[in-house]
VOPAGU-2260 file (C-alpha; in pm, 1 decimal, decimal comma):
REM VOPAGU-2260
SITE   aa  ch    i         X         Y         Z
SITE  MET   A    0    -167,2    5482,8   -9047,6
SITE  SER   A    1    -141,7    5148,6   -9229,0
SITE  ASP   A    2    -410,1    5049,2   -9480,2
SITE  ALA   A    3    -335,9    4679,5   -9427,5
SITE  PRO   A    4    -634,6    4473,8   -9308,2
SITE  ASP   A    5    -645,9    4350,8   -8951,8
SITE  ALA   A    6    -516,7    3998,3   -8894,4
SITE  PRO   A    7    -779,0    3727,7   -8833,4
SITE  GLY   A    8    -904,2    3739,3   -8476,4
SITE  THR   A    9    -816,1    4108,6   -8432,8
SITE  LEU   A   10   -1090,9    4278,3   -8635,3
SITE  LEU   A   11   -1199,7    4551,8   -8398,5
SITE  GLY   A   12   -1572,1    4546,1   -8333,7
SITE  ALA   A   13   -1624,6    4216,2   -8516,0
SITE  PRO   A   14   -1852,0    3966,6   -8335,5
SITE  LEU   A   15   -1573,7    3710,4   -8291,4
SITE  ALA   A   16   -1284,4    3948,8   -8231,4
SITE  GLY   A   17   -1056,2    3796,2   -7969,5
SITE  ARG   A   18   -1220,1    3451,3   -7997,5
SITE  SER   A   19   -1044,4    3137,4   -8117,8
SITE  VAL   A   20   -1230,7    2859,6   -8301,0
SITE  VAL   A   21   -1093,4    2513,6   -8378,5
SITE  VAL   A   22   -1198,2    2391,6   -8724,2
SITE  THR   A   23   -1192,7    2011,9   -8747,3
SITE  ARG   A   24   -1292,8    1972,0   -9115,2
SITE  THR   A   25   -1060,6    1795,4   -9357,7
SITE  ARG   A   26    -771,8    2008,9   -9477,2
SITE  ALA   A   27    -922,4    2032,7   -9826,8
SITE  GLN   A   28   -1256,4    2159,2   -9691,6
SITE  ALA   A   29   -1147,3    2372,6   -9396,5
SITE  ALA   A   30   -1140,8    2699,8   -9593,1
SITE  SER   A   31   -1517,5    2697,4   -9645,0
SITE  LEU   A   32   -1563,4    2742,2   -9268,8
SITE  VAL   A   33   -1244,0    2934,2   -9193,1
SITE  GLU   A   34   -1333,3    3213,6   -9435,0
SITE  PRO   A   35   -1672,0    3310,5   -9285,2
SITE  LEU   A   36   -1531,8    3275,0   -8932,4
SITE  GLU   A   37   -1236,2    3501,0   -9009,1
SITE  ALA   A   38   -1470,2    3750,7   -9172,8
SITE  LEU   A   39   -1644,3    3768,8   -8833,5
SITE  GLY   A   40   -1312,4    3833,3   -8658,7
SITE  ALA   A   41   -1227,8    3484,8   -8528,3
SITE  GLU   A   42    -884,6    3337,0   -8494,0
SITE  CYS   A   43    -916,6    2998,2   -8665,3
SITE  LEU   A   44    -708,9    2699,1   -8556,0
SITE  THR   A   45    -731,6    2425,3   -8817,3
SITE  MET   A   46    -703,2    2073,6   -8679,0
SITE  PRO   A   47    -830,1    1818,4   -8932,1
SITE  VAL   A   48    -902,1    1481,0   -8774,5
SITE  LEU   A   49    -996,4    1301,0   -9098,0
SITE  GLU   A   50    -864,9    1291,8   -9451,3
SITE  THR   A   51   -1051,6    1185,6   -9763,0
SITE  VAL   A   52    -912,0     896,9   -9967,4
SITE  ASP   A   53   -1021,8     674,0  -10255,6
SITE  PRO   A   54   -1221,8     361,7  -10172,0
SITE  ASP   A   55   -1028,5      33,8  -10176,5
SITE  ASP   A   56   -1249,5     -97,1  -10457,9
SITE  TRP   A   57   -1381,4     110,9  -10747,6
SITE  ALA   A   58   -1569,3    -181,8  -10906,4
SITE  PRO   A   59   -1917,5     -93,2  -10770,1
SITE  ALA   A   60   -1886,2     270,1  -10880,7
SITE  ASP   A   61   -1749,7     172,8  -11222,2
SITE  ALA   A   62   -2036,4     -72,3  -11275,2
SITE  ALA   A   63   -2289,9     195,5  -11181,4
SITE  ILE   A   64   -2130,9     446,0  -11421,8
SITE  ALA   A   65   -2145,8     187,4  -11701,8
SITE  ASP   A   66   -2515,9     125,5  -11621,9
SITE  LEU   A   67   -2601,6     490,9  -11560,2
SITE  ALA   A   68   -2879,9     495,8  -11819,1
SITE  GLY   A   69   -3068,5     243,6  -11607,6
SITE  TYR   A   70   -3111,1     481,2  -11312,6
SITE  ASP   A   71   -3395,1     726,2  -11269,1
SITE  TRP   A   72   -3228,1     936,9  -11000,2
SITE  VAL   A   73   -2874,2    1010,6  -10880,5
SITE  VAL   A   74   -2864,4    1130,7  -10519,8
SITE  PHE   A   75   -2570,2    1319,7  -10371,9
SITE  THR   A   76   -2546,0    1360,4   -9994,8
SITE  SER   A   77   -2220,5    1559,5   -9973,4
SITE  THR   A   78   -1990,6    1781,9  -10175,2
SITE  ASN   A   79   -1720,7    1515,7  -10143,1
SITE  GLY   A   80   -1954,2    1265,2  -10307,3
SITE  ILE   A   81   -2001,6    1493,0  -10608,5
SITE  GLU   A   82   -1631,8    1568,6  -10655,7
SITE  ARG   A   83   -1520,4    1207,8  -10616,7
SITE  PHE   A   84   -1795,5    1064,0  -10835,5
SITE  LEU   A   85   -1734,5    1308,3  -11120,1
SITE  ARG   A   86   -1358,6    1255,1  -11101,5
SITE  ARG   A   87   -1408,3     881,6  -11139,3
SITE  PHE   A   88   -1679,4     935,7  -11402,0
SITE  ARG   A   89   -1436,6    1128,1  -11620,3
SITE  ARG   A   90   -1152,5     881,6  -11562,5
SITE  VAL   A   91   -1353,4     581,6  -11684,3
SITE  GLY   A   92   -1502,6     773,3  -11977,9
SITE  GLY   A   93   -1860,9     802,9  -11859,0
SITE  SER   A   94   -2113,0     957,1  -12098,2
SITE  ARG   A   95   -2195,6    1315,6  -12007,2
SITE  GLU   A   96   -2506,3    1294,9  -12224,8
SITE  VAL   A   97   -2632,7     994,3  -12029,9
SITE  LEU   A   98   -2551,0    1163,6  -11699,7
SITE  LEU   A   99   -2747,8    1474,4  -11793,1
SITE  GLY   A  100   -3045,1    1254,3  -11871,6
SITE  ARG   A  101   -3082,2    1152,9  -11506,9
SITE  LYS   A  102   -3271,6    1339,3  -11235,7
SITE  PHE   A  103   -3065,1    1467,0  -10945,1
SITE  ALA   A  104   -3135,9    1513,5  -10575,9
SITE  ALA   A  105   -2917,6    1682,8  -10316,7
SITE  VAL   A  106   -2906,1    1680,9   -9939,0
SITE  GLY   A  107   -2837,5    2035,2   -9824,3
SITE  SER   A  108   -2791,7    2368,7   -9999,0
SITE  ALA   A  109   -2411,5    2338,7  -10013,5
SITE  THR   A  110   -2437,1    2006,9  -10195,7
SITE  ALA   A  111   -2696,2    2151,9  -10432,4
SITE  GLU   A  112   -2476,5    2451,4  -10510,2
SITE  LYS   A  113   -2176,0    2228,7  -10579,4
SITE  MET   A  114   -2390,3    2027,3  -10822,4
SITE  ARG   A  115   -2497,2    2342,5  -11005,6
SITE  ARG   A  116   -2135,5    2448,9  -11042,3
SITE  HIS   A  117   -2071,8    2120,3  -11219,7
SITE  GLY   A  118   -2368,0    2174,1  -11451,8
SITE  LEU   A  119   -2592,5    1925,5  -11271,8
SITE  PRO   A  120   -2888,8    2127,9  -11141,8
SITE  PRO   A  121   -3080,7    1924,0  -10882,8
SITE  GLN   A  122   -3451,2    1869,5  -10934,2
SITE  LEU   A  123   -3498,7    1790,2  -10565,3
SITE  VAL   A  124   -3348,0    1966,9  -10260,8
SITE  PRO   A  125   -3553,1    1900,0   -9945,0
SITE  ASP   A  126   -3581,2    2179,6   -9687,8
SITE  ASP   A  127   -3481,4    1926,7   -9422,2
SITE  SER   A  128   -3107,4    1882,5   -9486,5
SITE  ARG   A  129   -3100,1    1527,8   -9350,7
SITE  ALA   A  130   -3158,0    1183,6   -9492,9
SITE  GLU   A  131   -3499,7    1190,2   -9325,5
SITE  GLY   A  132   -3598,2    1493,0   -9532,0
SITE  LEU   A  133   -3486,6    1318,3   -9848,9
SITE  VAL   A  134   -3693,9    1012,7   -9761,0
SITE  GLU   A  135   -4008,0    1223,0   -9716,7
SITE  ALA   A  136   -3944,0    1407,2  -10042,1
SITE  PHE   A  137   -3915,7    1082,2  -10237,6
SITE  ARG   A  138   -4218,4     942,2  -10059,1
SITE  ALA   A  139   -4414,9    1248,8  -10170,6
SITE  LEU   A  140   -4302,5    1181,4  -10528,0
SITE  GLY   A  141   -4451,9     833,6  -10507,0
SITE  ALA   A  142   -4128,9     633,4  -10478,3
SITE  GLY   A  143   -4197,4     263,5  -10504,6
SITE  PRO   A  144   -4141,1     -45,9  -10720,1
SITE  GLY   A  145   -3973,5      21,9  -11052,7
SITE  LEU   A  146   -3772,9     322,3  -10932,5
SITE  ARG   A  147   -3393,2     288,0  -10954,1
SITE  VAL   A  148   -3175,7     524,0  -10751,4
SITE  LEU   A  149   -2797,7     561,0  -10744,7
SITE  VAL   A  150   -2628,4     701,9  -10433,5
SITE  PRO   A  151   -2255,0     773,5  -10474,4
SITE  ARG   A  152   -2126,8     849,3  -10125,7
SITE  ALA   A  153   -1876,4     769,2   -9851,8
SITE  LEU   A  154   -1798,7     407,3   -9771,7
SITE  ARG   A  155   -1945,1     453,5   -9424,4
SITE  ALA   A  156   -2259,1     663,1   -9381,2
SITE  ARG   A  157   -2609,6     651,3   -9236,1
SITE  GLU   A  158   -2837,4     399,4   -9407,3
SITE  VAL   A  159   -3161,2     590,9   -9339,8
SITE  PHE   A  160   -3231,2     689,5   -9700,6
SITE  PRO   A  161   -3144,1     366,9   -9886,9
SITE  ASP   A  162   -3316,5     149,7   -9626,9
SITE  ALA   A  163   -3634,2     358,4   -9637,1
SITE  LEU   A  164   -3657,6     357,3  -10017,8
SITE  ARG   A  165   -3592,0     -16,1  -10033,4
SITE  ALA   A  166   -3875,5     -62,4   -9784,8
SITE  LEU   A  167   -4099,1     120,5  -10035,5
SITE  GLY   A  168   -3995,4    -125,5  -10304,8
SITE  SER   A  169   -3745,0      91,4  -10490,8
SITE  GLU   A  170   -3405,2     -35,4  -10603,1
SITE  VAL   A  171   -3122,1     162,8  -10445,2
SITE  ASP   A  172   -2755,3     110,9  -10528,7
SITE  VAL   A  173   -2512,6     268,2  -10281,9
SITE  VAL   A  174   -2161,6     289,1  -10426,4
SITE  PRO   A  175   -1858,1     418,0  -10234,9
SITE  VAL   A  176   -1665,5     691,1  -10414,7
SITE  TYR   A  177   -1450,6     789,7  -10117,9
SITE  ASP   A  178   -1348,6     682,8   -9773,0
SITE  THR   A  179   -1204,7     865,8   -9474,0
SITE  ARG   A  180    -923,1     780,3   -9238,9
SITE  PRO   A  181    -807,9     937,9   -8913,1
SITE  VAL   A  182    -542,1    1207,1   -8895,9
SITE  PRO   A  183    -334,7    1258,3   -8577,2
SITE  ALA   A  184    -433,8    1565,8   -8378,6
SITE  ASP   A  185    -209,2    1870,0   -8426,4
SITE  PRO   A  186      11,3    1902,9   -8112,7
SITE  ALA   A  187      14,5    2282,5   -8142,7
SITE  VAL   A  188    -365,5    2300,2   -8127,9
SITE  LEU   A  189    -374,0    2046,7   -7843,6
SITE  GLN   A  190    -140,8    2278,5   -7654,6
SITE  ARG   A  191    -384,2    2564,7   -7709,8
SITE  PHE   A  192    -656,5    2349,7   -7552,9
SITE  ALA   A  193    -423,1    2273,1   -7261,6
SITE  ASP   A  194    -342,2    2642,4   -7220,2
SITE  GLY   A  195    -712,2    2729,9   -7204,8
SITE  THR   A  196    -687,7    2958,0   -7508,3
SITE  VAL   A  197    -952,2    2787,2   -7722,0
SITE  ASP   A  198   -1301,1    2935,6   -7707,9
SITE  CYS   A  199   -1489,9    2707,2   -7944,2
SITE  VAL   A  200   -1450,9    2382,4   -8139,0
SITE  SER   A  201   -1667,3    2317,8   -8444,5
SITE  PHE   A  202   -1797,2    1989,9   -8584,8
SITE  THR   A  203   -1952,1    1947,9   -8930,4
SITE  SER   A  204   -2034,1    1576,4   -8925,1
SITE  GLY   A  205   -2079,6    1288,2   -8687,7
SITE  ALA   A  206   -1778,1    1115,2   -8842,6
SITE  ILE   A  207   -1561,3    1415,7   -8757,6
SITE  ALA   A  208   -1693,7    1422,4   -8400,7
SITE  ARG   A  209   -1606,6    1054,6   -8356,1
SITE  ALA   A  210   -1265,9    1102,7   -8517,1
SITE  PHE   A  211   -1195,6    1399,0   -8287,8
SITE  ALA   A  212   -1261,6    1187,8   -7978,7
SITE  GLY   A  213   -1055,2     901,6   -8118,7
SITE  SER   A  214    -768,3    1125,7   -8221,9
SITE  LEU   A  215    -741,7    1276,7   -7875,7
SITE  ALA   A  216    -766,1     936,2   -7709,9
SITE  ASP   A  217    -485,6     806,9   -7933,5
SITE  THR   A  218    -259,6    1082,8   -7803,9
SITE  GLY   A  219    -347,9    1010,5   -7441,6
SITE  VAL   A  220    -561,2    1323,7   -7405,6
SITE  ASP   A  221    -899,8    1303,1   -7231,9
SITE  PRO   A  222   -1156,8    1473,6   -7458,8
SITE  ASP   A  223   -1372,8    1556,1   -7157,4
SITE  THR   A  224   -1086,1    1750,7   -7002,4
SITE  VAL   A  225   -1001,3    1923,2   -7328,5
SITE  LEU   A  226   -1355,7    2053,1   -7373,7
SITE  VAL   A  227   -1393,6    2203,1   -7026,8
SITE  GLY   A  228   -1480,8    2569,3   -7077,8
SITE  VAL   A  229   -1491,3    2530,7   -7457,2
SITE  ALA   A  230   -1811,2    2596,3   -7654,7
SITE  VAL   A  231   -1902,4    2305,7   -7883,6
SITE  ALA   A  232   -2059,1    2399,6   -8218,8
SITE  SER   A  233   -2252,6    2162,0   -8443,5
SITE  ILE   A  234   -2358,4    2196,0   -8808,7
SITE  GLY   A  235   -2698,8    2038,9   -8740,8
SITE  PRO   A  236   -2911,6    1782,2   -8557,2
SITE  VAL   A  237   -2740,7    1470,7   -8698,0
SITE  THR   A  238   -2399,8    1596,1   -8581,9
SITE  THR   A  239   -2550,3    1705,9   -8250,7
SITE  ALA   A  240   -2688,2    1354,7   -8197,5
SITE  ALA   A  241   -2344,8    1207,7   -8271,4
SITE  LEU   A  242   -2186,7    1442,0   -8016,9
SITE  GLU   A  243   -2447,1    1345,4   -7756,7
SITE  ALA   A  244   -2379,9     977,0   -7824,4
SITE  LEU   A  245   -2016,1    1049,5   -7740,0
SITE  GLY   A  246   -2124,7    1214,7   -7415,9
SITE  TYR   A  247   -2071,8    1576,2   -7530,4
SITE  ARG   A  248   -2321,1    1860,7   -7539,8
SITE  ALA   A  249   -2364,6    2092,2   -7836,0
SITE  ASP   A  250   -2377,7    2449,1   -7706,0
SITE  ILE   A  251   -2434,3    2585,3   -8055,8
SITE  GLU   A  252   -2629,2    2434,9   -8346,8
SITE  ALA   A  253   -2651,0    2598,9   -8688,1
SITE  PRO   A  254   -3010,2    2662,9   -8800,8
SITE  GLU   A  255   -2909,0    2565,2   -9155,2
SITE  ALA   A  256   -2653,2    2304,2   -9258,7
SITE  THR   A  257   -2412,2    2550,4   -9420,6
SITE  MET   A  258   -2074,1    2681,9   -9317,4
SITE  GLU   A  259   -2201,5    3040,4   -9322,9
SITE  SER   A  260   -2490,4    2949,7   -9092,9
SITE  LEU   A  261   -2254,8    2771,3   -8854,6
SITE  ALA   A  262   -2017,1    3069,4   -8844,3
SITE  THR   A  263   -2306,7    3305,7   -8778,1
SITE  ALA   A  264   -2442,2    3081,4   -8500,7
SITE  ILE   A  265   -2098,4    3074,7   -8336,7
SITE  ALA   A  266   -2083,2    3454,3   -8354,2
SITE  ALA   A  267   -2429,3    3480,8   -8194,7
SITE  PHE   A  268   -2333,8    3261,8   -7897,4
SITE  THR   A  269   -2332,2    3473,1   -7581,6
SITE  ALA   A  270   -2244,0    3227,4   -7304,6
SITE  TRP   A  271   -1866,8    3230,3   -7355,4
SITE  LYS   A  272   -1685,1    3093,4   -7051,8
SITE  ARG   A  273   -1410,2    3350,5   -7060,1
């Protein structure tokens, strides 16, 4: 008898044994969802629909790094934001001492953990892993005139947090440290959809959901047809709302905005179509 481990998707007795899950995260981030899914027995089909790139203009970020001592808080809303900001910070010779003198806030436990790994422990991590939760947390801290907040993030993102703090009188500078652009859908995975051998497709952001629909449309594939009989999994309520705006339902929603929680929620789903 061989001691070799079972291949992904064939782990006997595992909750997702025999189930296939499409992972639509960027290629660089796919592993963080693939690994917990494969540990639960799933066959993972990676089909990134976005890739992360530098912003066209670094000037706003560079100016913020030069003026970092003038900010009270630095707020990170994604792991990409942390990685891209710190990469640029090091490239332009930002002061680590000045950086460590700021207060840090994170949206979501994954973002907070990434910050800790970089030696930037967050002082504020709201239980509600959405911009709305961050707004309420800052409101509870008495955010108002005189407070300066830096938000390094994607070029395109929800404006809930900066708009709300500005309405309270705070100064908020949003600086792009990365952008995303569409990636053509993988023909091999599209064929799996066509063959009816995909059980679930996962979405970890509204931007990815929109890119998925656009990517399929660009290849002449009707997303509505593709998703017939396929369970749709969402990382949380913001992504679920984006899916609903596209006309799709979310059959599965993770109770926490982490990859492990999403994988577990997919494994707990019982209404598989086949």
